[in-house]
C-alpha positions in Angstrom: -16.6 8.5 -10.0 -14.6 9.5 -13.1 -11.0 8.8 -13.2 -10.4 9.4 -16.9 -7.2 11.4 -17.7 -5.7 10.2 -14.3 -2.4 8.3 -14.4 -2.2 6.3 -11.2 0.7 4.3 -10.0 0.0 1.4 -7.5 2.9 -0.1 -5.9 2.3 -3.5 -4.5 -0.5 -3.8 -7.1 0.0 -7.5 -7.8 -2.2 -8.8 -5.0 -4.5 -7.9 -2.2 -5.6 -4.3 -1.6 -3.2 -3.0 -4.3 -4.5 -5.3 -7.0 -8.1 -4.6 -6.2 -7.2 -0.9 -6.2 -5.5 -1.0 -9.7 -8.5 -3.0 -11.1 -11.1 -0.5 -9.8 -9.1 2.5 -10.8 -8.9 1.0 -14.3 -12.6 0.3 -14.3 -13.2 4.0 -13.5 -11.1 5.2 -16.5 -7.6 5.6 -15.1 -4.4 4.9 -16.8 -3.0 2.3 -14.2 0.6 1.5 -13.7 1.1 -1.7 -11.5 4.5 -1.9 -9.8 5.6 -4.9 -7.7 8.4 -7.3 -6.9 5.9 -10.1 -7.7 6.3 -10.1 -11.6 4.0 -12.9 -12.4 0.9 -11.6 -10.6 1.9 -8.1 -11.2 1.8 -8.6 -15.0 -1.5 -10.4 -14.7 -3.1 -7.6 -12.9 -1.6 -5.0 -15.2 -3.0 -6.9 -18.2 -6.4 -7.1 -16.6 -6.3 -3.4 -15.9 -5.2 -2.6 -19.5 -2.3 -1.0 -17.9 1.6 -1.5 -17.7 3.8 -3.5 -15.2 7.0 -2.2 -13.9 9.0 -4.5 -11.7 10.3 -2.8 -8.5 12.1 -3.6 -5.2 11.0 -0.9 -2.9 13.9 -1.5 -0.7 16.4 -0.7 -3.4 16.7 3.0 -4.1 18.1 2.4 -7.8 15.0 0.1 -8.5 12.6 2.7 -7.3 14.5 5.4 -9.3 14.4 3.2 -12.3 10.7 2.8 -11.9 10.2 6.5 -11.8 12.5 7.0 -14.8 10.4 4.4 -16.8 7.2 6.2 -15.9 8.7 9.6 -16.9 9.6 8.2 -20.4 6.3 6.4 -21.0 3.7 8.7 -19.3 5.5 12.0 -18.4 3.5 12.5 -15.2 1.5 11.0 -12.2 -1.7 12.2 -10.8 -1.5 9.7 -7.8 0.8 7.3 -6.0 -0.8 4.5 -4.0 1.8 2.7 -2.0 0.3 -0.6 -0.8 3.6 -2.7 -0.7 4.1 -4.3 2.7 5.1 -7.3 4.7 4.5 -8.7 8.1 7.3 -10.8 9.7 7.8 -12.0 13.3 4.3 -12.5 14.3 4.0 -13.7 18.0 7.8 -13.7 18.5 8.8 -12.5 22.0 10.8 -9.4 22.5 13.7 -11.2 23.8 13.7 -13.6 20.7 13.1 -11.0 18.2 15.8 -10.8 15.6 17.2 -7.5 14.5 17.4 -8.7 10.9 13.6 -9.2 11.0 13.1 -5.7 12.2 15.1 -4.2 9.6 13.6 -6.3 6.8 10.1 -5.1 7.7 11.2 -1.5 8.1 13.0 -1.6 4.7 9.9 -2.7 2.9 7.2 -0.9 4.8 8.7 2.4 5.9 11.8 2.9 3.7 9.9 1.6 0.8 7.1 4.3 1.3 9.7 7.1 1.7 11.6 6.0 -1.6 8.4 5.7 -3.6 7.2 9.1 -2.5 10.6 10.7 -3.0 10.8 9.5 -6.6 7.1 10.0 -7.6 7.2 13.6 -6.4 8.7 15.2 -9.6 6.1 13.2 -11.7 3.2 14.2 -9.4 4.3 17.9 -9.7 3.3 17.5 -13.4 -0.1 16.0 -12.5 -3.5 17.3 -11.9 -4.5 17.7 -8.2 -1.9 15.1 -7.3 -2.1 12.8 -4.3 0.1 10.4 -2.4 -1.7 7.7 -0.5 0.3 5.6 2.0 -1.0 2.5 3.8 -0.5 2.3 7.6 -2.4 0.1 10.0 -4.1 0.2 13.4 -1.0 -1.7 14.5 0.6 1.7 14.5 -1.3 2.8 17.5 -2.6 -0.5 18.9 -1.1 -3.9 19.8 0.3 -5.7 16.8 1.2 -9.4 16.5 4.6 -8.2 15.5 7.1 -5.7 16.9 8.5 -5.0 13.6 5.1 -4.4 11.9 4.0 -2.1 14.6 7.1 0.0 14.4 7.2 0.1 10.5 3.6 1.1 10.4 4.1 3.8 13.0 6.9 5.1 10.7 4.6 5.2 7.7 2.1 7.3 9.7 4.7 9.7 10.8 6.1 10.0 7.3 2.6 10.6 5.9 1.8 13.3 8.5 5.1 15.0 7.7 4.8 14.8 4.0 1.2 16.2 4.2 2.5 19.3 5.9 5.5 19.9 3.8 4.0 19.0 0.4 0.7 20.8 0.8 2.1 24.2 -0.2 3.6 22.5 -3.5 0.0 21.2 -4.3 0.4 17.6 -3.4 -2.2 16.1 -1.1 -1.0 13.3 1.2 -3.3 10.9 3.1 -2.6 7.9 5.1 -5.1 5.0 5.1 -5.6 2.7 8.1 -7.4 -0.4 6.9 -8.9 -2.7 9.6 -8.8 -6.5 9.4 -8.9 -7.4 5.5 -9.1 -10.8 4.0 -5.7 -10.7 2.3 -3.0 -13.4 2.1 -1.0 -11.6 4.7 -3.9 -11.4 7.2 -4.9 -15.0 6.6 -1.2 -16.1 7.3 -1.2 -14.3 10.6 -4.4 -16.0 11.5 -3.1 -19.4 10.5 0.2 -18.9 12.4 -1.8 -17.9 15.5 -4.0 -21.0 15.2 -1.1 -23.3 15.0 0.7 -21.6 18.0 -2.7 -22.3 19.9 -3.0 -25.9 18.6 -6.0 -25.2 16.6 -7.0 -25.9 13.0 -5.5 -23.1 10.8 -8.2 -23.4 8.1 -11.0 -23.4 10.5 -9.6 -20.3 12.3 -9.4 -18.4 8.8 -12.9 -19.4 8.1 -14.1 -18.3 11.4 -12.4 -14.9 11.0 -13.9 -14.5 7.5 -17.4 -15.2 8.8 -17.0 -12.9 11.7 -16.1 -9.7 9.9 -13.0 -9.7 7.9 -13.4 -7.0 5.2 -12.6 -7.6 1.7 -9.9 -5.8 -0.4 -12.5 -4.5 -2.8 -14.1 -2.3 0.0 -10.8 -0.8 0.7 -10.2 -0.3 -3.0 -13.3 1.9 -3.1 -11.9 4.2 -0.5 -8.6 4.4 -2.2 -10.3 5.1 -5.6 -12.0 8.0 -4.0 -8.9 9.3 -2.4 -7.1 9.5 -5.8 -10.1 11.3 -7.4 -10.6 15.1 -7.5 -13.6 14.7 -5.4 -11.3 14.0 -2.5 -9.4 17.2 -2.9 -10.8 18.5 0.6 -9.7 15.3 2.4 -6.9 15.8 4.9 -5.0 13.6 7.3 -5.6 10.0 8.0 -8.5 7.9 7.0 -9.7 4.6 8.7 -11.7 1.8 7.1 -13.3 -1.3 8.6 
């Protein structure tokens, strides 16, 4: 799958699914821009991808705008935005104990961050070739999550993507929402460890058991994302589920 002549912005590209996606897109010929709050690992990923790194705080509108302005100056356009930045807080906290500050923090990163990235990427995407926006939701959006905040935030991402898909299609921008299953990332492992501690179990053993029983790898999701940003995915509509 050829991604030459594609300029792809991967927000949250320092680690996990974002990192795997940035590296695979670069391997397939794309000009990759890695944006992340995590500067050290973000720079390392960008260097490995022969791309550039832009620091960004997706909860801060001025920071997201500065990211877009930097891309406008250096690249002039985008062909795809892949928004993978996300957090999970408040796992296994009871409703009556759940803090509003935690809810707002998760919503700010996952939902507001997706909105801001799409908002400021849009003018650059309008200059691209068959442009696409890919947002990352979760089965937590329609199932039972370990965290009230995470479920609400990912439900918001799903609704945002659905609405953008309808509104931006006439402008030539395709929008898809990806729903990865259980993936072997730092965030997922942390939740497994937290659950094990809560149950009085060995956290490391719990992670190893989950890995051996079917956690997917970020590289597998990256293959789906690399397809979705390609011209071959031009007929794909709506949401996409992975293992």
